[in-house]
PLY file of the C-alpha trace (Angstrom):
ply
format ascii 1.0
element vertex 266
property float x
property float y
property float z
element edge 265
property int vertex1
property int vertex2
end_header
0.27 135.07 129.58
-1.23 137.07 132.15
0.43 138.70 135.08
-0.80 135.47 137.22
0.97 133.13 134.67
-2.11 132.17 133.51
-2.36 131.51 129.48
-5.32 133.25 127.90
-6.72 133.07 124.50
-8.14 136.69 123.25
-10.84 136.83 120.51
-10.84 140.08 118.63
-13.88 141.29 116.98
-13.95 144.14 114.22
-17.03 146.08 115.13
-16.88 147.78 111.37
-17.98 144.27 110.21
-22.08 143.55 110.58
-23.01 141.65 113.49
-19.83 141.86 115.25
-21.21 144.55 117.97
-24.22 142.27 118.58
-22.13 139.36 118.62
-19.86 140.91 121.30
-22.79 141.93 123.58
-24.31 138.52 122.93
-21.12 136.61 124.14
-20.30 138.96 127.08
-23.79 139.15 128.60
-24.11 135.08 128.14
-20.66 133.88 129.30
-20.66 135.90 132.29
-23.73 134.23 133.63
-22.86 130.80 133.26
-20.43 128.37 135.14
-20.02 124.87 134.07
-16.76 122.77 133.54
-17.71 122.02 129.97
-18.45 125.55 129.12
-15.70 128.05 127.99
-14.67 130.37 130.86
-14.34 134.11 130.03
-11.92 135.99 132.20
-12.67 139.49 130.77
-13.64 141.95 128.10
-12.65 145.15 126.97
-15.17 147.68 124.68
-12.95 150.63 123.98
-13.44 152.92 121.24
-13.63 150.46 118.24
-11.79 147.78 120.12
-13.54 144.58 121.25
-11.76 141.85 122.97
-12.76 138.69 124.92
-10.21 137.13 127.25
-10.85 133.41 127.48
-9.13 130.41 129.39
-6.54 128.97 126.64
-7.50 125.55 125.43
-4.30 123.73 124.66
-5.92 121.02 122.16
-7.81 123.54 120.13
-11.22 122.57 118.30
-12.61 119.20 117.82
-12.87 120.32 114.37
-9.09 120.63 114.02
-8.74 117.16 116.02
-10.90 115.19 113.57
-8.59 116.62 110.89
-5.48 115.44 112.41
-6.77 111.83 113.39
-5.88 112.77 116.79
-8.95 111.24 118.73
-9.15 107.63 119.93
-12.81 106.08 120.96
-12.57 106.89 124.61
-11.49 110.75 123.66
-14.49 110.85 121.13
-17.21 109.33 123.78
-15.87 111.59 126.71
-16.35 114.69 124.46
-19.83 113.54 123.34
-20.75 113.09 127.19
-19.02 116.31 128.35
-20.64 118.40 125.41
-24.04 117.20 126.31
-23.39 117.93 129.95
-22.29 121.82 129.13
-25.55 122.09 126.85
-27.63 120.30 129.51
-26.58 123.04 131.97
-27.32 125.88 129.32
-30.87 124.56 128.60
-31.99 123.55 131.96
-30.10 124.48 135.00
-28.51 128.21 134.97
-30.65 130.88 136.00
-31.38 132.23 132.49
-31.96 129.33 130.07
-29.39 129.91 126.90
-29.98 128.87 123.56
-26.38 128.53 121.97
-27.57 128.46 118.05
-24.28 127.61 116.67
-23.05 124.24 118.06
-20.90 122.60 115.76
-17.25 121.06 115.83
-15.13 124.25 115.71
-17.29 125.81 118.99
-16.20 122.62 121.04
-12.80 123.19 122.35
-10.41 120.73 124.11
-8.37 121.06 127.19
-5.14 119.24 127.84
-6.89 116.14 128.75
-9.09 116.48 125.91
-12.05 117.53 128.01
-14.62 119.56 125.83
-15.78 123.16 126.48
-18.47 124.52 124.36
-17.33 128.07 123.23
-18.36 130.82 120.97
-21.60 132.38 122.41
-21.86 134.96 119.78
-25.16 133.83 118.35
-26.56 132.91 121.50
-30.00 133.82 122.99
-30.92 134.37 126.53
-34.49 133.04 127.75
-36.23 134.36 130.59
-37.89 131.34 132.50
-40.92 133.01 132.67
-41.28 133.72 128.92
-43.13 130.46 127.70
-43.54 131.90 124.27
-39.79 131.68 123.26
-37.43 133.96 121.74
-38.02 136.05 118.73
-34.98 135.88 116.07
-34.60 138.70 113.30
-32.57 136.54 111.24
-31.50 132.97 110.89
-28.60 131.93 113.09
-26.25 128.79 112.75
-23.96 126.84 110.32
-25.05 125.31 107.13
-25.35 121.32 107.74
-25.57 121.85 111.27
-28.94 123.93 111.37
-32.19 122.47 112.41
-35.32 122.87 109.82
-37.19 125.55 112.29
-34.51 128.05 110.92
-35.51 127.50 107.60
-39.11 127.03 107.78
-39.88 130.03 110.33
-40.95 127.36 113.25
-40.54 128.54 116.91
-36.99 128.13 118.00
-36.42 126.21 121.17
-33.48 124.51 122.90
-34.33 121.53 120.21
-32.35 123.71 117.52
-29.35 123.16 119.70
-30.24 119.20 120.23
-30.58 118.84 116.31
-27.01 120.32 115.84
-25.56 118.17 118.70
-26.81 115.29 116.94
-25.15 116.40 113.54
-21.86 116.95 115.68
-21.70 113.49 117.27
-22.61 111.74 113.83
-19.49 113.76 112.07
-17.26 112.83 115.16
-18.01 109.05 114.93
-18.22 108.85 110.98
-15.69 111.51 110.24
-18.21 112.84 107.52
-18.76 116.55 106.82
-22.55 117.15 107.06
-21.89 120.68 104.93
-21.57 118.79 101.81
-23.50 115.53 102.42
-22.71 111.94 101.34
-22.25 111.28 97.73
-24.66 108.67 96.66
-25.41 107.11 93.26
-28.72 106.28 91.77
-29.24 103.33 89.51
-29.21 105.25 86.59
-25.70 106.47 87.64
-26.86 110.02 88.65
-24.95 111.20 91.62
-26.60 113.02 94.28
-25.77 113.98 98.07
-27.40 112.45 100.71
-27.83 114.10 104.36
-25.60 112.85 106.85
-28.18 111.86 109.29
-29.87 109.90 106.18
-27.10 108.05 105.53
-26.38 106.88 108.85
-30.07 105.74 109.06
-30.17 103.99 105.85
-26.68 102.15 106.97
-28.50 101.39 110.08
-31.57 99.79 108.41
-29.92 98.29 105.48
-26.93 96.57 107.07
-26.81 93.13 108.99
-27.52 93.79 112.79
-23.66 92.82 113.62
-22.17 95.10 111.03
-23.86 98.73 110.97
-21.78 100.15 112.93
-18.38 99.00 111.68
-20.00 100.29 108.33
-20.13 103.67 109.84
-17.05 104.60 112.22
-14.08 106.38 111.17
-11.29 103.95 110.61
-8.67 106.52 111.98
-10.48 105.92 115.47
-9.41 102.24 115.58
-11.64 99.07 116.38
-10.76 98.90 120.18
-13.85 100.44 121.38
-16.83 99.05 123.25
-19.35 97.99 121.02
-22.56 98.35 123.37
-21.37 102.23 124.15
-20.68 102.99 120.48
-24.09 101.47 119.44
-25.83 103.44 122.40
-24.09 106.66 121.11
-25.07 106.24 117.75
-28.76 105.59 118.54
-28.56 108.60 120.60
-27.10 110.74 117.73
-29.68 109.29 115.23
-32.57 110.65 117.67
-31.26 114.16 117.82
-31.61 115.44 114.22
-35.45 114.39 113.60
-37.17 116.83 111.40
-40.12 117.00 113.85
-38.42 118.80 117.03
-40.98 117.12 119.49
-39.52 113.86 118.65
-35.78 114.85 119.74
-34.81 113.96 123.25
-33.80 116.69 125.86
-30.30 117.46 126.63
-30.53 116.11 130.22
-32.16 112.76 128.99
-29.05 112.41 126.22
-26.72 112.94 129.25
-29.03 110.07 131.18
-28.89 107.97 127.96
-24.95 108.29 127.28
-24.11 107.54 131.03
-26.53 104.46 131.65
-24.30 102.80 128.87
-21.11 103.31 131.15
-22.65 101.86 134.27
0 1
1 2
2 3
3 4
4 5
5 6
6 7
7 8
8 9
9 10
10 11
11 12
12 13
13 14
14 15
15 16
16 17
17 18
18 19
19 20
20 21
21 22
22 23
23 24
24 25
25 26
26 27
27 28
28 29
29 30
30 31
31 32
32 33
33 34
34 35
35 36
36 37
37 38
38 39
39 40
40 41
41 42
42 43
43 44
44 45
45 46
46 47
47 48
48 49
49 50
50 51
51 52
52 53
53 54
54 55
55 56
56 57
57 58
58 59
59 60
60 61
61 62
62 63
63 64
64 65
65 66
66 67
67 68
68 69
69 70
70 71
71 72
72 73
73 74
74 75
75 76
76 77
77 78
78 79
79 80
80 81
81 82
82 83
83 84
84 85
85 86
86 87
87 88
88 89
89 90
90 91
91 92
92 93
93 94
94 95
95 96
96 97
97 98
98 99
99 100
100 101
101 102
102 103
103 104
104 105
105 106
106 107
107 108
108 109
109 110
110 111
111 112
112 113
113 114
114 115
115 116
116 117
117 118
118 119
119 120
120 121
121 122
122 123
123 124
124 125
125 126
126 127
127 128
128 129
129 130
130 131
131 132
132 133
133 134
134 135
135 136
136 137
137 138
138 139
139 140
140 141
141 142
142 143
143 144
144 145
145 146
146 147
147 148
148 149
149 150
150 151
151 152
152 153
153 154
154 155
155 156
156 157
157 158
158 159
159 160
160 161
161 162
162 163
163 164
164 165
165 166
166 167
167 168
168 169
169 170
170 171
171 172
172 173
173 174
174 175
175 176
176 177
177 178
178 179
179 180
180 181
181 182
182 183
183 184
184 185
185 186
186 187
187 188
188 189
189 190
190 191
191 192
192 193
193 194
194 195
195 196
196 197
197 198
198 199
199 200
200 201
201 202
202 203
203 204
204 205
205 206
206 207
207 208
208 209
209 210
210 211
211 212
212 213
213 214
214 215
215 216
216 217
217 218
218 219
219 220
220 221
221 222
222 223
223 224
224 225
225 226
226 227
227 228
228 229
229 230
230 231
231 232
232 233
233 234
234 235
235 236
236 237
237 238
238 239
239 240
240 241
241 242
242 243
243 244
244 245
245 246
246 247
247 248
248 249
249 250
250 251
251 252
252 253
253 254
254 255
255 256
256 257
257 258
258 259
259 260
260 261
261 262
262 263
263 264
264 265
């Protein structure tokens, strides 16, 4: 608790660990330049000797990952989290003075306040982009988390804001289905052999294979309940399916995603 009675969250980095100093500098420099209701707010930092501390606003309801595990999110909360996260990323990509790639969008890095409003957090792997640099950033190593990473990282293709859009789509599919993308979805061949299908491929298969009236019901997490707006749910899934396209140019921009999601509420 700070002297003005605000409750803070303190992130401590061990600079003896590889990458920690780089992540500290990335986070301190990036988060100090951004200001949006759906991005975590940093109140201060400390760099003294071997100490590296980041001081953030405290988020009462923890991470999206924790809430998915505890079955505490109904349909409305999940939809609002999808829209709020999209707004925060759209700001990073298109609105702030220097464009920002987050590079590690996943449920652990989406924090929820007392009203379950989302704030994108953890900018330790982020990259600032100069608006005038049209070539895009250069990266010395792969960034992100397995299961949420766009194929550009693996195939050494140009890294753009579309890597965050890929990750966002996977997060939304995980939030609606509560299926972990890291391990894949078990599937059984006719021969009896078991293999693991990517989450986005599994969702597309359900959509294309099920009856038009039942594909949504076959996908959603039962813990969410069935008191949801069918049109908004279908729209959310349609948008999420477009995000992890293998071809990055086929993915919608983050502002387009916000527009599509908000059009379903009108």
